[in-house]
N, C-alpha and C positions, 0 to 999 in steps of 0.2 A: 468419420473426420470432419469434424464443422469448421469453416475455417470462414473468418472476415476479416474485412481488409480497414486499414486504420488511413486512412487519407489525407497528407499533409502538404501544404504547399512546394515542398522540399523534396515530395515522396512518399510513395505510401508502403507498410509494412503489412505481413499477414499475423496473421494470431490465429495457432494451432491449437483444437481445443479437441480431447480422446482421449481413450485411456492405450496402455505400452505404447504414447509416441519416443521416450526414451529407449526402445527396441527398434526404430526406425532410422538403422543405421544411413540410405539412403540421402532423406529428407534431412538429417542434422549434417551429414557432410556435403550435401549441396549448399549451406550458409557461410561456409568456408571459405571469401575471398582472397586469401592470397595462400600464402605455402604453410604457413604455422597458426595454430591454434593457440591457445590457454583456457585451461579453467579454472576457474574461482570456485570455492566450497567450503566448507566446514566442517567440521571432526563430527556432529553429528549426519550429517547426508550420504556425506563419503563414502563410507560403508553399506549406504544403502542404495544409492542407485549410481555411485562413480563410474563401475565395471562398464554399463550401457554406453554409456558417453564418451570414456575413454575407447572404446573397443569401434565407437561409431566415424570416432578422429581418429585412430592410429593410422592412417595416410599421411597425418599432419601436424606429430609427432608433438604432442599436447603438452605442453608445460602444465601439472597441478599444483598449483596454489592453497594449501587448506588452512584456514582459519577459525581460531576458535569458535564459539557459537556465542550468539548471546547480542544485545545492544548497545556494551559498550565496545563493542567493535567497532561500532561504526563517528572514527576518530582521523584525524589528519594524520598520527600516526600508523596506521591501517594502510592509509590511498600509498604513504612511504613508502613501506615494506613492499604492497603488490608491484607499486610502481619498479623497486629496485630487485622484486623475483624477478620480473619481465625482461628487464636492462641484461639483468647476470643469464637469461640465459638466451639471448639476441633474438630476441624477437622483434620485428620492423615494421614498418608505420603500414601493413600488408597485416600483419598478423589479425586473427579474428580472436577474441574474447566470449567466451560462455561463461554466465552467472547460475549455476546450479545451487539452488536454496532459495531461501526466503526473502522477506521483504530486505534485510539488512546486508547481505548477500549481494541483489539485485541491485541496493542503492548504491553499493562500491566498486561493483566492476563498474555500474555505466557512469559512475564517476569518474576512474579511474579512466575509462576508454575512452572519456572527451575531454580528458588531458596530455595522455599519454601519448608523446610525440605528436602533441596538437592535433588528436584524435583517432583512433581504431575502430574500424567494429565490433557488434557485439549483440550477445542472442542472450535473451531471458527466458531462463528456464525454470521459471519457480515451483516449488514444490512445497509450498503452504497454501490455503484455500486464504488468507490473505493477501497472500505477494499475489496470486494466481488475479484474483479479483480487482487488483486492485493497484499496488506498486511497480507489476510489472510492464502497465499497461500507461503510455502516454509521456513518457520521457524525462519523468522525474528524475534528478540522481541526487546526490547528498550524505554526508555529516553530520554530526550534530556536533555543538558544543556547547561548552558547560551550563552556559546562560540561555541556550534555547536549543529548539530542536531542529535537524536539518539545513541549521543557520549557514551550510557552506556547503555548496551543490550548482549546479545546471542544469538546463535542460539538455536533454541529447538521448534521441531516437533509437531503440536497437532495431538491428536488419529485421528481427522477427521474433516471436513470443511463441516456445512451443509450451503448451498446459498438459501436462501428463497425468490427467487424472485419476493416476493407479496410485502417485506416491501420497494422494491424501486417506490411502490406507494402514500408513506407519503415522502417519500425526496424530500426538499427542492431543487427546479431547479436549483439555484447556487452548491449544492453538486452534484447534478448529473451531471452537466457540467464539478465538479472537477474531477468527476469518469473517465468521459467520454475522460481525457487528459491522465491516465494511459493506456487506453483502443488504446487512439490513438499510442505509444510508443509501443506497442506491433506491430502495421501494419510499425512503421516506423525502428524497430532496425531489422527487419527479418521477414518480411513478407508482402512481396509487395501487395500481392492478396486480403490481408483483408484490405490496405491500402487505394484500389480502394475500396474496399467494402465497407468502412465506408466512401467515398466521398459521395456515389450513396445513401447511406443509413443515413446520420448524421439526415437528417428530422425526420425519423421514431425511431431513436433512442430517439431521443431528445420530440419526443411525448409520448416515452413512449411504441410506440406497442410490447406486448408481444416475439413474436417471434423475432423480432431483436435484444433486449436484450438479449435474451437465447440463442443466435448467437452469440453476441458479447462478452457474459459473458462466455461461453463456449472455444470461441477459444482463449482467453485471458489467460482462464485457462490451457489451452492447451500448449500453447506458454510458459506460466510461468514454467510448471511441465519440459517441455523439456529441458528448463536451470539447472534448479533448481538438477535435475536428476544427471546431470554433474558433478555441479560444484555447492555441496551444501554451502560452507563454503565459496565463493566467490575466490577462490585463483585466478582467473581468467575469464573463460568465462562469471561465472554471474555478473560482473561487466558491463557486456553491459545494465543490466537491471538498471543501473542507469544514461543512457540517459537523458539529462535536468536536470542529479536531482542537480550536483553541482553548477548550475550556480540557479536553484532551494534552494536547501537547506539555499543557501546565501538571496538568498530574504526573506527566513520566517525567518533565525536570525536576520538581520537588520535589516526587519521591525516589528518585536518584533510576537513572533509566538499567529497564530492565527489570525493577523492582515488578512494575505492572507492566504490563503487555500491550503493545498497542493499541490491539481492539477494546483490549479490557476498559483501557484508558478515552478512545473514542466512545463506545457504547455510552459510560458515564453521562462523556460531554455531550452526547444526545440527548440525554435526557435532563442533563442543566439548562442547552439551549429549548426545548421545551418547555422547560418552566418558567426560563424567561420571558418566550414568546406568549404562554399563557398568563405573567405578570404583565405585559402590556396592551391586553387585549386582542392579540391576533391569532392564539389559540385555546379552545376551549378544553377541560378540565378531563373532558371525556377522550380527547384524542392524546391527551398526554397521559392517561391508564392505560389507552391502547399501544402507546409508544412504550412504556415501563415492562407494559404485562409480556411484548414480545419481544424486547430485552432482555427480562425474565428467563420466558421461555428457551431462548437460545445461552442458559447456561451463564449468565453475564452479570457483571454488577449492575446495580443501577444507582447507587449512591457515593459519592465522591468520600474519598479518604479524610482523614481530620487534618483539615489544611484552612488554615483561615482565610479572610478573604481579602486580606494585605498580601501575605503570600502569592493569594492566586494574582491578584492585581500587578504584584508587582512580576510575574513570573509570563503573563498576557501583555507587560507593554513592550517586553522584544518578540515576540508575537512576527511574523513576518508578512500578518493580516495589518499590522500597525502601518497606515500611510502618513504622513504630511503630519503626525501625532496622534493621530486619531485611531481608535482600534472598529476594523470593520466584524459583523457578526453576523454570522448563518444564522436565520432565526426560520420560523413557519407559520407563514397564513392560514396552511390543514394541512395533513397528512400526504405530502406528494406536492406541496407546494411551498418550495423553500423561494427567502429570495438573501440579498444582500442590504445591508444596513449598518448606518455608523451611530443612529440618533435612537443611543441607549440610556435614557438617565443613570446619572450615576448612583442614586440614591439606589433605583428600582436594581441595578445591578449588583451592590453594595447588598442589598436587602435580601435576594437572593443565595447570594454567597455564605453568606450568614444564618439562613435558614434549613 
């Protein structure tokens, strides 16, 4: 079982990666800090994997809170519901919450943990590729607002991350591809060798080869951990992890949350960032083509939906990466060489959005 540590000033926590970890009762029960546990999951994941986790936590009388599936659940009304269920079950401030599901469940559980009785421990148990390589690691939590994605939330680190690679066997093909968008991101923003590896192994990943998936997950988690350790609360370097997200979040909000999967929107957002980088003279046309081809090979979209430049700009104006009224972009000087800039001429941006 590969294990890596994410080291932060206030403490470290492990990221365990391997098959059948949900059957490791000893590992899971050791993560409960008090006398009670609560499991937050959804209607899709519950019949697949709840029995393993509930059996492991049986000595702690786990409260099970089941939410509907989907991005629309990332709302303050869901936070209120989950907090109410915890209060009704008399969970105290030593109760440990377990997030069993994808990124939506992880974000909701982490946010609840950060505010319930001013903070309780929680454990990430991600069951989708996207949540395993991205949202479960690093402590970002939150919910959406009608005007912007993830606009309400907190930085709150889990006690541990348990990545059971066996759960990927039941992941729908579309969800697997969405997760591969975030995997590709790590190669594009700072790990060129990994980008080349992905070009050579995309077929193996799509066929769910266990060795290829494990390597991709380990590499992604290690790259993200390195960035989070250097900049936990996104004061600078961590913003690089938003490659593709400025355009991607606009797509998600503009089309209606849940119409496009997060990974699908990020995939298009990365291609748009590459195209903008090319227009500014920072990236070659050949590199844009390589990125577009890799995204397409992962069975992901490469072109944005029919949304005009005015709408894109309206939605990007409320992005979290706006500071002092200026929108910051994560752009590329080469594959594996990302940087942050606010120096993007308006006419170049609008021309790219209209093309």
